[in-house]
N, C-alpha and C positions, 0 to 999 in steps of 0.2 A: 845564819847562811847557809844552806847545803849544799856542798857542789859535787858534782857530777861527776863518775869516776870517766878517766880518760880511754874508750874502748879500742880504739888505736896500741894504746899502750899495753892496755893487757892484751890485747890480741897477738902485741908480737911480745912478750911473755910468751904467750900460751908457743911460740912457732918456736923460738928460740929453745925452750925445753925439747920441745918435739926433733926439730934438727939435731941435738944430742944425740935424739938415739938413731935418726934413721939419716940414711946418706944412699947417696945413690953410685951404683956399679957399672960397668961395661955392659956386665951378662945382662942387668938391670937396672933401667934407668928410677930415676924419680920424674912422680908425674906431679909437679909443683902451677899450686893456681892463685892466683892475685885477683882479687876483687873491688871494685871500686863500688863508687856511684850508677855508674853512666854503661862501664862496660867489663867485660870479666877475658881473664889471660890465662892459659896452659905451657906450658915449657915442660920437656922432655929432656930432665939435665944428666949426663955422666958428671957425677961430684967428684971424683977420680983423676981427673982427665982435666978438670972444670969447664964444661963444653956441653954450650946447648945444641941438643939433637932436632930434638922437633919443636914447634912449636904457633900459637893457634889462638883467635884473641876474637872477639867482638868490633875490631877496631880496619878489619882488612875491608877491602874494595870489593870483591865479591861477597860479600853479611852483609845482609838485609834485614832492614827490620830494626827497631831500641833492642840496646846491647848490655842492658842493663835486666834485666827478666828472665825469669825461668828458663823458656822457651831457647833466648837465643845461648845461654849457659849450654842446654841439653846438645843444642847445634853445634857448638866449640868442643865439645867434649868428643862428637861425631867427627870432629873435622880432625882434630889430632888426631885420634886412632885412626884415622886411612892414612895419613902424613908416615905418623910411625909404622904402621901397614907393609906402607912401602918402602921405608928404608929396616925391616925385619924385626921390628919392632914386636916384641909379641908380647913380655911380662913386665911391667913396670913396679915401680913401688907407690903408692900413693899421700902424697904429704896437702894438707888442709891446708896449710898456712897461717892456720892460730885460729881459724874460723870455724865456726862450729859445722858438722856435719846435715845442713840439713840448707834448704830453698836449691836456692842456685849453684852452691859449692856442692850439695848433691847430684844435683842435676847432672852435670856439670861430667858426674864421678860414672850416673848413670850411662849416662850419653858415650863416653867413653869404654863404658863393656859391650856397649853393643855394637858401637864398631870394632869390636873384637882383642880387643887390650884387660888383660888379666890383673888385678892384683887384690 
């Protein structure tokens, strides 16, 4: 019997490897992405102080439509960028969370760039 690989375990392994190299500072915090089947979440984190500075997700009350597609990810990216700009954050380090830079993760990154974040 052929066993299917555990894709989430592989993602966590990739994420751990990437996180060993990437860290957010107060001057340049980390933009973290988490993707589930139905929603997408983004946080801007200062790893030195262990604080979430800004967050946005497709679960918020003012969010309209289905949260598990590329358009929703783009909206979440723009929202997190607007909130970051309001707090004076211009540049971030992008942490794709072990996911491939494709589809919803790529759309969120492009939305954040359109919103004015640099990375």
